[in-house]
C-alpha positions as a LaTeX table, in Angstrom:
\begin{tabular}{lrrr}
\hline
Residue & $x$ (\AA) & $y$ (\AA) & $z$ (\AA) \\
\hline
Met1 & 288.19 & 37.07 & 43.71 \\
Ser2 & 286.58 & 34.17 & 41.94 \\
Cys3 & 283.14 & 33.62 & 40.46 \\
Val4 & 282.46 & 31.20 & 43.34 \\
Asp5 & 282.77 & 34.21 & 45.64 \\
Trp6 & 280.45 & 36.20 & 43.37 \\
Tyr7 & 277.71 & 33.81 & 42.19 \\
Gly8 & 278.50 & 30.26 & 43.28 \\
Asn9 & 278.65 & 27.98 & 40.24 \\
Ala10 & 278.92 & 30.69 & 37.55 \\
Arg11 & 280.86 & 30.41 & 34.31 \\
Pro12 & 283.00 & 33.56 & 34.04 \\
Leu13 & 283.47 & 35.55 & 30.85 \\
Phe14 & 286.00 & 38.38 & 30.71 \\
Leu15 & 285.60 & 40.64 & 27.69 \\
Arg16 & 287.29 & 44.01 & 27.07 \\
Gly17 & 287.45 & 44.96 & 30.74 \\
Arg18 & 283.92 & 43.74 & 31.49 \\
Val19 & 282.95 & 40.75 & 33.66 \\
Phe20 & 280.03 & 38.46 & 32.84 \\
Ala21 & 278.73 & 35.28 & 34.48 \\
Leu22 & 276.67 & 32.61 & 32.77 \\
Leu23 & 274.19 & 31.18 & 35.29 \\
Gly24 & 272.10 & 28.53 & 33.61 \\
Tyr25 & 269.65 & 30.58 & 31.53 \\
Glu26 & 270.85 & 33.97 & 32.76 \\
Leu27 & 273.71 & 36.21 & 31.72 \\
Val28 & 274.79 & 38.63 & 34.46 \\
Glu29 & 277.14 & 41.57 & 34.07 \\
Gly30 & 279.13 & 42.64 & 37.10 \\
Arg31 & 281.58 & 45.32 & 38.06 \\
Val32 & 284.49 & 45.33 & 40.49 \\
Asp33 & 284.36 & 48.41 & 42.73 \\
Gly34 & 286.63 & 48.81 & 45.73 \\
Gly35 & 287.56 & 45.12 & 45.63 \\
Glu36 & 283.94 & 43.92 & 45.65 \\
Met37 & 281.88 & 42.47 & 42.80 \\
Thr38 & 278.45 & 44.04 & 42.28 \\
Glu39 & 275.73 & 43.17 & 39.78 \\
Arg40 & 275.02 & 45.73 & 37.05 \\
Arg41 & 272.39 & 44.01 & 34.93 \\
Arg42 & 270.85 & 40.61 & 34.23 \\
Val43 & 269.34 & 39.07 & 31.08 \\
His44 & 267.16 & 35.94 & 30.95 \\
Leu45 & 268.13 & 33.98 & 27.83 \\
Tyr46 & 265.18 & 31.58 & 27.78 \\
Arg47 & 261.64 & 32.87 & 28.24 \\
Gly48 & 260.33 & 29.51 & 29.49 \\
Ala49 & 262.85 & 29.29 & 32.35 \\
Arg50 & 261.70 & 30.07 & 35.86 \\
Arg51 & 263.13 & 33.12 & 37.56 \\
Arg52 & 264.70 & 32.69 & 40.99 \\
\hline
\end{tabular}
């Protein structure tokens, strides 16, 4: 599985068994369950950025 499969043009970060994706002004944490990536939580890093 790649981050293209998960979130398109994400920048992956793998840290101590956790998976994160940097999406522009958002940091998303995901989890692999049963071979599928699911989103756990999302943080907006810049208050002035528009949400999608």
